[in-house]
N, C-alpha and C positions, 0 to 999 in steps of 0.2 A: 857798577858796570862790570860785565864779564868780558875779559879779553880772550880772543881766540887767536892763537899764534898762526900766522901765515908764513910757512916756509916752503911753499910751492909743492906741498904733498897732497893736495886735493882734499875732497870731502868737507871743505869748510862751509859751503853754502848750506848743506843739510844740517850741520850743527847749529848754524845761525838761525835757520828756520825753526828748528826745534825750540831754541831759546825764545824766539819771538812768539811762538805758540804759547809758551809759558809766561809771556809778558815780562821777560827778563831782558833788560837793556844789555846789548852786547856790541862789540866791534871786532871785525876781522882786520888784523893789521900785522905788518912786520916791523913796525916802529916801536922800539923799546920804550921811548918816552911816553907813548900812548898806553902801552901795556902796563907801564909803571903806575898808571892811574887806576888800573882795574883792581877790584877787590878780590877777584878769583881769576885764575888762568886755566883755559882749556887748551890742551896740546893734542890735536887730532892728527889724522894722517892715514893715507893708503899709499902703497907703492914699495919701492926698493929702499932698503936701509942705507946703502952706500950713497945713493943720490940724496937722500934726506939729510944724512950727516954732512955731505958736501955743502948743501944749501944752508944748513945751520951754521957751519963754520964760516962760510962766505959772508953771511949777514951779521955774524957775531952773536946770533941768538943762542948759540950753545952756551956761552958764558952767562948770558942773561937768564936762561932757564935754571941753571945751577944757582944763581943769585936769588931768584924768586923762591926756590925751594928752601934755601938756607935762611931766608928772611921769615919763613913760616907762613907765607901766603898759600892759601888752598890751591892746589894744582891737580888737574884731572888729565891723565893720559888716555888716549883712545887708539886702539889698534896699532898702527905704526908708531904713534906717539908713545905707546906703552913699550914697544920693543926697543926703541932707541934710548930709553932712559937706563937700560941695563948696560953692563960693561962691554959686551960684544955680541955679534950675531954670526951664526954659521953661514949666512948668506954671502955668496961670492967668496968662498973660502973662509975668511975671517974679516968681519967689518967692525972696527971699534965703535962703541956707542958712547953715550954721555957719562956712563959710570956713576950715575946717581944712586942706582941700586946695584949692588954686586950680583952678577949672574950672567947667564948666557941665553941668547935667543936661539932655540933649536929648531931644526927642520923636521917636519913630520916624516917618518920613514915611509918609503914607497910601498911597503908591504902591509899597511894598516888593514885590519879586518874586524868585522863585527858580525856575529852570528853566521860565520862561514862565508860572508860576502866581502869582497875587496872594497875598500872605501876610496873614494876619489880625493885627490889632492889637486887644488886647494880644498880645504874644508869650507864649504859654502852652504849656509842654511841656518835653521833654527835649532837651538839646543838649550836645555835647562842648565842652570848653574847652581851648584851646591854651595851656598854661601856659609861661611864659617863665622861664628861669633855674632856680634850685634853692632857692627860698624854703622854709624849714622847715615852714611851715604847710601847704604843698601837697606835701610829701614822701610818696613811697610810693604815689601814685595810679596806677591802671592808665591807660595811654595812651588807651584807648578809653572811659574812664569818661564817663558822661553825668550832667548835673545838671539839677535842675528849676528852670525860670524861669517867672515870671508878672509881666509889667511892660509898660508902654507908653512908658517913658522909660529912658534909659541914661546912665551917668556918662561924661563926657569930660574927664578931667583935662588941665589946660593943659600939663603936662609928661608926655609919653607915656612917658618912662622910668619912671614910677611904675606903668605897666600891667604886671601880672604874669600876666594871663590874657585871651585874646581869644576871642570867639565870633562866629560868622557867622549872622545871620538876615536875609537880604536884603542887609544891609550888615555890615561887620566892626565890632564894638563892644567896649568894655572890659567884661569880665565880672569882673575881679578887679584890685585895685590894692593897693600896699603902700608905706609910707614909715616907716622906723624901727620904732616899736612899734605902728603902726597897720596893720591889714589890713582890707580891705573887699571884699565879693563881691556881685554883682547877683543871683546865683542863691540858692536856699534850701538850704544844706547839711543842715539839719534834716529836709528832705523828699526828700533825694537818696540814700537807701539807704546802703550800705556806704561808697561814696566820700565822701559827705557826712559820715558819722560819723567817717571818718578825718581829715577836715579839722578837725572839732570837737575830736577827741582830740589832734591835733597842736597846735592852738591852746592847749588847756588845759595843755600841757607846754612851751609856747614861752616862752623867756625875754624876748622883746620886742625882738630884733634879728635881722638877716638870717642870722646864723650859729649861732643857738642856739634 
């Protein structure tokens, strides 16, 4: 069973529907005892980092997420779920994160440009991702595949060796990162058609390390 963490950050139904399309049993819940029975954990989300962290602390799920990562269980962060695993966010001044991955979530500068045209913030739409290496969660993706983004902030891990996917939107930013049994993406695989479903399918079959 795939556990989907419910911390009132939205976007849960679309993740569950994508897994149901893949015939992967899943459950959306905020109950740690249910999530403890899951083989894999998906940590999605959209919205504000401060509110998300407040909900995680209130429910105690902040400590449970750290526990699942430490135990070696495969964990997938999506969008806001990716951002809050870092140390802190520039949102609302400085918002502390879970600190699972050292780094900062940075705000896109308001002066972003491409080909002489000013770019809109939030970044919303389809972009390619330049995947690095051969991580099994991103195996078998077409080189020209595009993924759906909607965000005003992006993850910047302290150790860039953890970045396994880069995207350019005025600037080059981290679109995917991985360490041991943790993988996290800034885009929405559940809204990215067949390439996104391929990522979710790969994750559900992933053993939790770079080689399996």
